[in-house]
LUMRO-460107 format. One record per residue (C-alpha): residue number from 1; x, y, z. Coordinates in pm, whole numbers. Layout:
<pt num="NUM" c1="X" c2="Y" c3="Z"/>
...
END
This chain:
<pt num="1" c1="-501" c2="-2470" c3="-1702"/>
<pt num="2" c1="-570" c2="-2630" c3="-1437"/>
<pt num="3" c1="-410" c2="-2450" c3="-1111"/>
<pt num="4" c1="-325" c2="-2546" c3="-764"/>
<pt num="5" c1="-697" c2="-2576" c3="-619"/>
<pt num="6" c1="-837" c2="-2803" c3="-930"/>
<pt num="7" c1="-519" c2="-3050" c3="-880"/>
<pt num="8" c1="-603" c2="-3030" c3="-526"/>
<pt num="9" c1="-953" c2="-3116" c3="-598"/>
<pt num="10" c1="-839" c2="-3404" c3="-814"/>
<pt num="11" c1="-623" c2="-3554" c3="-557"/>
<pt num="12" c1="-907" c2="-3552" c3="-302"/>
<pt num="13" c1="-1136" c2="-3730" c3="-534"/>
<pt num="14" c1="-956" c2="-4088" c3="-635"/>
<pt num="15" c1="-674" c2="-4047" c3="-331"/>
<pt num="16" c1="-847" c2="-4287" c3="-109"/>
<pt num="17" c1="-1029" c2="-4481" c3="-361"/>
<pt num="18" c1="-640" c2="-4567" c3="-532"/>
<pt num="19" c1="-451" c2="-4616" c3="-226"/>
<pt num="20" c1="-340" c2="-5006" c3="-156"/>
<pt num="21" c1="-430" c2="-5077" c3="-525"/>
<pt num="22" c1="-199" c2="-5299" c3="-686"/>
<pt num="23" c1="-69" c2="-5201" c3="-1030"/>
<pt num="24" c1="-224" c2="-5476" c3="-1294"/>
<pt num="25" c1="-73" c2="-5290" c3="-1577"/>
<pt num="26" c1="21" c2="-4976" c3="-1743"/>
<pt num="27" c1="-57" c2="-4811" c3="-2091"/>
<pt num="28" c1="120" c2="-4522" c3="-2260"/>
<pt num="29" c1="-117" c2="-4377" c3="-2536"/>
<pt num="30" c1="80" c2="-4076" c3="-2761"/>
<pt num="31" c1="410" c2="-3944" c3="-2613"/>
<pt num="32" c1="348" c2="-3665" c3="-2373"/>
<pt num="33" c1="561" c2="-3384" c3="-2278"/>
<pt num="34" c1="788" c2="-3584" c3="-2098"/>
<pt num="35" c1="886" c2="-3953" c3="-2137"/>
<pt num="36" c1="795" c2="-4172" c3="-1902"/>
<pt num="37" c1="1106" c2="-4341" c3="-1779"/>
<pt num="38" c1="1066" c2="-4663" c3="-1776"/>
<pt num="39" c1="807" c2="-4927" c3="-1956"/>
<pt num="40" c1="506" c2="-4883" c3="-1887"/>
<pt num="41" c1="463" c2="-5235" c3="-1755"/>
<pt num="42" c1="753" c2="-5275" c3="-1524"/>
<pt num="43" c1="504" c2="-5061" c3="-1285"/>
<pt num="44" c1="299" c2="-5405" c3="-1260"/>
<pt num="45" c1="325" c2="-5552" c3="-920"/>
<pt num="46" c1="353" c2="-5183" c3="-746"/>
<pt num="47" c1="151" c2="-5084" c3="-462"/>
<pt num="48" c1="-14" c2="-4741" c3="-474"/>
<pt num="49" c1="75" c2="-4630" c3="-120"/>
<pt num="50" c1="-54" c2="-4304" c3="-95"/>
<pt num="51" c1="-142" c2="-3982" c3="-361"/>
<pt num="52" c1="-6" c2="-3615" c3="-251"/>
<pt num="53" c1="17" c2="-3299" c3="-457"/>
<pt num="54" c1="310" c2="-3050" c3="-456"/>
<pt num="55" c1="235" c2="-2745" c3="-615"/>
<pt num="56" c1="86" c2="-2825" c3="-982"/>
<pt num="57" c1="167" c2="-3198" c3="-933"/>
<pt num="58" c1="9" c2="-3498" c3="-806"/>
<pt num="59" c1="274" c2="-3752" c3="-647"/>
<pt num="60" c1="162" c2="-4104" c3="-664"/>
<pt num="61" c1="399" c2="-4254" c3="-416"/>
<pt num="62" c1="463" c2="-4631" c3="-482"/>
<pt num="63" c1="613" c2="-4918" c3="-321"/>
<pt num="64" c1="896" c2="-4882" c3="-504"/>
<pt num="65" c1="957" c2="-4566" c3="-653"/>
<pt num="66" c1="737" c2="-4228" c3="-730"/>
<pt num="67" c1="494" c2="-4121" c3="-1007"/>
<pt num="68" c1="498" c2="-3768" c3="-1119"/>
<pt num="69" c1="149" c2="-3676" c3="-1229"/>
<pt num="70" c1="123" c2="-3342" c3="-1442"/>
<pt num="71" c1="-231" c2="-3214" c3="-1630"/>
<pt num="72" c1="-47" c2="-2935" c3="-1842"/>
<pt num="73" c1="-265" c2="-2705" c3="-2025"/>
<pt num="74" c1="-613" c2="-2891" c3="-2048"/>
<pt num="75" c1="-525" c2="-3292" c3="-1900"/>
<pt num="76" c1="-751" c2="-3426" c3="-1646"/>
<pt num="77" c1="-774" c2="-3795" c3="-1469"/>
<pt num="78" c1="-1071" c2="-4014" c3="-1397"/>
<pt num="79" c1="-1022" c2="-4307" c3="-1162"/>
<pt num="80" c1="-1305" c2="-4581" c3="-1232"/>
<pt num="81" c1="-1334" c2="-4936" c3="-1230"/>
<pt num="82" c1="-1523" c2="-5000" c3="-1559"/>
<pt num="83" c1="-1380" c2="-4757" c3="-1766"/>
<pt num="84" c1="-1458" c2="-4765" c3="-2162"/>
<pt num="85" c1="-1162" c2="-4851" c3="-2395"/>
<pt num="86" c1="-877" c2="-4568" c3="-2444"/>
<pt num="87" c1="-1034" c2="-4256" c3="-2696"/>
<pt num="88" c1="-784" c2="-4088" c3="-2894"/>
<pt num="89" c1="-650" c2="-3844" c3="-2604"/>
<pt num="90" c1="-651" c2="-4102" c3="-2368"/>
<pt num="91" c1="-280" c2="-4129" c3="-2313"/>
<pt num="92" c1="-215" c2="-4289" c3="-1998"/>
<pt num="93" c1="-388" c2="-4575" c3="-1752"/>
<pt num="94" c1="-253" c2="-4732" c3="-1453"/>
<pt num="95" c1="-479" c2="-4995" c3="-1433"/>
<pt num="96" c1="-512" c2="-5130" c3="-1058"/>
<pt num="97" c1="-727" c2="-5367" c3="-878"/>
<pt num="98" c1="-906" c2="-5091" c3="-699"/>
<pt num="99" c1="-996" c2="-4923" c3="-1027"/>
<pt num="100" c1="-793" c2="-4776" c3="-1340"/>
<pt num="101" c1="-670" c2="-4385" c3="-1298"/>
<pt num="102" c1="-675" c2="-4253" c3="-1659"/>
<pt num="103" c1="-500" c2="-3933" c3="-1795"/>
<pt num="104" c1="-692" c2="-3763" c3="-2132"/>
<pt num="105" c1="-527" c2="-3471" c3="-2259"/>
<pt num="106" c1="-613" c2="-3373" c3="-2578"/>
<pt num="107" c1="-316" c2="-3105" c3="-2606"/>
<pt num="108" c1="-47" c2="-3348" c3="-2449"/>
<pt num="109" c1="94" c2="-3071" c3="-2248"/>
<pt num="110" c1="55" c2="-3306" c3="-1926"/>
<pt num="111" c1="322" c2="-3558" c3="-1825"/>
<pt num="112" c1="373" c2="-3884" c3="-1656"/>
<pt num="113" c1="684" c2="-3940" c3="-1519"/>
<pt num="114" c1="842" c2="-4229" c3="-1285"/>
<pt num="115" c1="1090" c2="-4126" c3="-1038"/>
<pt num="116" c1="1286" c2="-4339" c3="-782"/>
<pt num="117" c1="1269" c2="-4086" c3="-475"/>
<pt num="118" c1="1183" c2="-3758" c3="-458"/>
<pt num="119" c1="1576" c2="-3688" c3="-448"/>
<pt num="120" c1="1606" c2="-3871" c3="-754"/>
<pt num="121" c1="1744" c2="-3603" c3="-1032"/>
<pt num="122" c1="1420" c2="-3641" c3="-1246"/>
<pt num="123" c1="1223" c2="-3528" c3="-944"/>
<pt num="124" c1="1425" c2="-3268" c3="-894"/>
<pt num="125" c1="1441" c2="-3088" c3="-1168"/>
<pt num="126" c1="1036" c2="-3074" c3="-1154"/>
<pt num="127" c1="1003" c2="-3009" c3="-774"/>
<pt num="128" c1="1310" c2="-2832" c3="-666"/>
<pt num="129" c1="1244" c2="-2517" c3="-778"/>
<pt num="130" c1="910" c2="-2456" c3="-639"/>
<pt num="131" c1="824" c2="-2229" c3="-363"/>
<pt num="132" c1="608" c2="-2296" c3="-73"/>
<pt num="133" c1="277" c2="-2454" c3="-30"/>
<pt num="134" c1="31" c2="-2179" c3="22"/>
<pt num="135" c1="-223" c2="-2413" c3="181"/>
<pt num="136" c1="-5" c2="-2570" c3="408"/>
<pt num="137" c1="194" c2="-2488" c3="761"/>
<pt num="138" c1="525" c2="-2371" c3="551"/>
<pt num="139" c1="346" c2="-2058" c3="422"/>
<pt num="140" c1="508" c2="-1851" c3="737"/>
<pt num="141" c1="435" c2="-1449" c3="679"/>
<pt num="142" c1="785" c2="-1344" c3="774"/>
<pt num="143" c1="971" c2="-1575" c3="497"/>
<pt num="144" c1="641" c2="-1449" c3="249"/>
<pt num="145" c1="779" c2="-1117" c3="340"/>
<pt num="146" c1="1144" c2="-1164" c3="295"/>
<pt num="147" c1="1123" c2="-1310" c3="0"/>
<pt num="148" c1="900" c2="-1044" c3="-189"/>
<pt num="149" c1="1116" c2="-753" c3="-29"/>
<pt num="150" c1="1361" c2="-850" c3="-304"/>
<pt num="151" c1="1153" c2="-859" c3="-587"/>
<pt num="152" c1="1054" c2="-546" c3="-820"/>
<pt num="153" c1="858" c2="-713" c3="-1108"/>
<pt num="154" c1="516" c2="-624" c3="-1063"/>
<pt num="155" c1="305" c2="-875" c3="-774"/>
<pt num="156" c1="95" c2="-1033" c3="-1012"/>
<pt num="157" c1="402" c2="-1161" c3="-1192"/>
<pt num="158" c1="621" c2="-1241" c3="-873"/>
<pt num="159" c1="305" c2="-1467" c3="-788"/>
<pt num="160" c1="262" c2="-1647" c3="-1089"/>
<pt num="161" c1="670" c2="-1702" c3="-1135"/>
<pt num="162" c1="600" c2="-1982" c3="-826"/>
<pt num="163" c1="904" c2="-1947" c3="-665"/>
<pt num="164" c1="836" c2="-1770" c3="-388"/>
<pt num="165" c1="511" c2="-1957" c3="-309"/>
<pt num="166" c1="386" c2="-2216" c3="-573"/>
<pt num="167" c1="45" c2="-2238" c3="-718"/>
<pt num="168" c1="-126" c2="-1907" c3="-720"/>
<pt num="169" c1="-208" c2="-1950" c3="-1085"/>
<pt num="170" c1="-350" c2="-1658" c3="-1299"/>
<pt num="171" c1="-739" c2="-1694" c3="-1173"/>
<pt num="172" c1="-656" c2="-1722" c3="-782"/>
<pt num="173" c1="-338" c2="-1438" c3="-844"/>
<pt num="174" c1="-570" c2="-1199" c3="-962"/>
<pt num="175" c1="-848" c2="-1275" c3="-681"/>
<pt num="176" c1="-622" c2="-1252" c3="-395"/>
<pt num="177" c1="-500" c2="-943" c3="-491"/>
<pt num="178" c1="-846" c2="-841" c3="-496"/>
<pt num="179" c1="-913" c2="-913" c3="-141"/>
<pt num="180" c1="-573" c2="-747" c3="-74"/>
<pt num="181" c1="-673" c2="-415" c3="-226"/>
<pt num="182" c1="-361" c2="-463" c3="-412"/>
<pt num="183" c1="-312" c2="-340" c3="-813"/>
<pt num="184" c1="-146" c2="-637" c3="-974"/>
<pt num="185" c1="106" c2="-374" c3="-1134"/>
<pt num="186" c1="262" c2="-259" c3="-770"/>
<pt num="187" c1="594" c2="-326" c3="-764"/>
<pt num="188" c1="662" c2="-648" c3="-502"/>
<pt num="189" c1="920" c2="-446" c3="-315"/>
<pt num="190" c1="714" c2="-143" c3="-286"/>
<pt num="191" c1="414" c2="-333" c3="-86"/>
<pt num="192" c1="399" c2="-217" c3="321"/>
<pt num="193" c1="418" c2="-487" c3="587"/>
<pt num="194" c1="25" c2="-447" c3="614"/>
<pt num="195" c1="-63" c2="-478" c3="274"/>
<pt num="196" c1="177" c2="-824" c3="240"/>
<pt num="197" c1="5" c2="-943" c3="585"/>
<pt num="198" c1="-411" c2="-870" c3="360"/>
<pt num="199" c1="-197" c2="-1056" c3="78"/>
<pt num="200" c1="-20" c2="-1333" c3="281"/>
<pt num="201" c1="-396" c2="-1434" c3="447"/>
<pt num="202" c1="-577" c2="-1392" c3="52"/>
<pt num="203" c1="-419" c2="-1613" c3="-78"/>
<pt num="204" c1="-472" c2="-1889" c3="198"/>
<pt num="205" c1="-868" c2="-1763" c3="212"/>
<pt num="206" c1="-901" c2="-1798" c3="-215"/>
<pt num="207" c1="-745" c2="-2116" c3="-241"/>
<pt num="208" c1="-878" c2="-2271" c3="48"/>
<pt num="209" c1="-1245" c2="-2135" c3="-63"/>
<pt num="210" c1="-1168" c2="-2268" c3="-438"/>
<pt num="211" c1="-1074" c2="-2624" c3="-331"/>
<pt num="212" c1="-1365" c2="-2615" c3="-100"/>
<pt num="213" c1="-1637" c2="-2501" c3="-421"/>
<pt num="214" c1="-1452" c2="-2829" c3="-614"/>
<pt num="215" c1="-1214" c2="-2578" c3="-828"/>
<pt num="216" c1="-1330" c2="-2338" c3="-1136"/>
<pt num="217" c1="-1440" c2="-2497" c3="-1413"/>
<pt num="218" c1="-1363" c2="-2230" c3="-1739"/>
<pt num="219" c1="-1343" c2="-2505" c3="-2048"/>
<pt num="220" c1="-1347" c2="-2859" c3="-1935"/>
<pt num="221" c1="-1189" c2="-2898" c3="-1592"/>
<pt num="222" c1="-1382" c2="-3212" c3="-1403"/>
<pt num="223" c1="-1202" c2="-3401" c3="-1096"/>
<pt num="224" c1="-1168" c2="-3790" c3="-1114"/>
<pt num="225" c1="-1538" c2="-3863" c3="-1057"/>
<pt num="226" c1="-1606" c2="-3628" c3="-1369"/>
<pt num="227" c1="-1785" c2="-3304" c3="-1137"/>
<pt num="228" c1="-1686" c2="-2978" c3="-1231"/>
<pt num="229" c1="-1579" c2="-2702" c3="-1003"/>
<pt num="230" c1="-1829" c2="-2379" c3="-907"/>
<pt num="231" c1="-1563" c2="-2133" c3="-785"/>
<pt num="232" c1="-1556" c2="-1912" c3="-1082"/>
<pt num="233" c1="-1937" c2="-1849" c3="-1033"/>
<pt num="234" c1="-1828" c2="-1615" c3="-734"/>
<pt num="235" c1="-1475" c2="-1451" c3="-879"/>
<pt num="236" c1="-1498" c2="-1105" c3="-834"/>
<pt num="237" c1="-1252" c2="-956" c3="-1110"/>
<pt num="238" c1="-1166" c2="-1243" c3="-1325"/>
<pt num="239" c1="-1331" c2="-1258" c3="-1633"/>
<pt num="240" c1="-1514" c2="-998" c3="-1546"/>
<pt num="241" c1="-1402" c2="-730" c3="-1792"/>
<pt num="242" c1="-1631" c2="-446" c3="-1868"/>
<pt num="243" c1="-1880" c2="-553" c3="-1574"/>
<pt num="244" c1="-1909" c2="-383" c3="-1216"/>
<pt num="245" c1="-1702" c2="-457" c3="-919"/>
<pt num="246" c1="-1945" c2="-595" c3="-687"/>
<pt num="247" c1="-1796" c2="-406" c3="-402"/>
<pt num="248" c1="-1791" c2="-53" c3="-523"/>
<pt num="249" c1="-1971" c2="-101" c3="-885"/>
<pt num="250" c1="-1636" c2="70" c3="-1071"/>
<pt num="251" c1="-1561" c2="-142" c3="-1370"/>
<pt num="252" c1="-1366" c2="-390" c3="-1448"/>
<pt num="253" c1="-1046" c2="-348" c3="-1595"/>
<pt num="254" c1="-834" c2="-583" c3="-1832"/>
<pt num="255" c1="-466" c2="-570" c3="-1906"/>
<pt num="256" c1="-194" c2="-753" c3="-2044"/>
<pt num="257" c1="94" c2="-868" c3="-1767"/>
<pt num="258" c1="366" c2="-1123" c3="-2005"/>
<pt num="259" c1="114" c2="-1347" c3="-2179"/>
<pt num="260" c1="-175" c2="-1352" c3="-1933"/>
<pt num="261" c1="-465" c2="-1151" c3="-1855"/>
<pt num="262" c1="-516" c2="-956" c3="-1543"/>
<pt num="263" c1="-851" c2="-800" c3="-1400"/>
<pt num="264" c1="-847" c2="-581" c3="-1127"/>
<pt num="265" c1="-1083" c2="-277" c3="-1010"/>
<pt num="266" c1="-913" c2="46" c3="-1044"/>
<pt num="267" c1="-1102" c2="174" c3="-719"/>
<pt num="268" c1="-1077" c2="-93" c3="-496"/>
<pt num="269" c1="-689" c2="-196" c3="-582"/>
<pt num="270" c1="-475" c2="86" c3="-497"/>
<pt num="271" c1="-84" c2="95" c3="-645"/>
END
């Protein structure tokens, strides 16, 4: 699943190119996870003002209303002036005078949803429960510390929940916990202030580095220009079960937490 860095990389790859574009037409293919909320052609004539991100959602601010785009499990978008006819997995086209934004989603877990604005109940239902942005100024250590002090669940599960800090998905939670030297199974409310300070910094550092490297391409992720990411090539623990730790040479372990695989170094990461 594309995580926060992949969504941010995607945003950066087309945001400037589509800004100011007027919608000439729109097309919906097979039904996605949630309905669009209006007839596609009702978007005609609206202008794309800017593209933002909230968690794993792309937010297209229009001259009237807002489009929320989620990539689901395996979705991707491409933006180009000359796209071929839609294929079987191309489920949404937003045709502007600057180019066409297309959502490709083989598993159809993604979505494109129209709302009148962020105060619209539709938008609040999707965005209202999300935690703070880890790459923004609002990612304040004091608030982070106070929130985790109330959580008894394992720290990795708390990070994945997304209501304390949004977008720290499976790959980057594993990597941030490694950098902070914290075992993923440690209860969040048992972590000392110094350890949480290391984790707070590690989350920002790992996500920033991932954006810089173009995200992680584990299967088929690419940005809106068709370019792959390379962060996975420098991962310390994720996907490296059975390999030697890059720091201490201990064997990287893998366990299941919830329905997700967790990777950690038993020596570098303390309970």
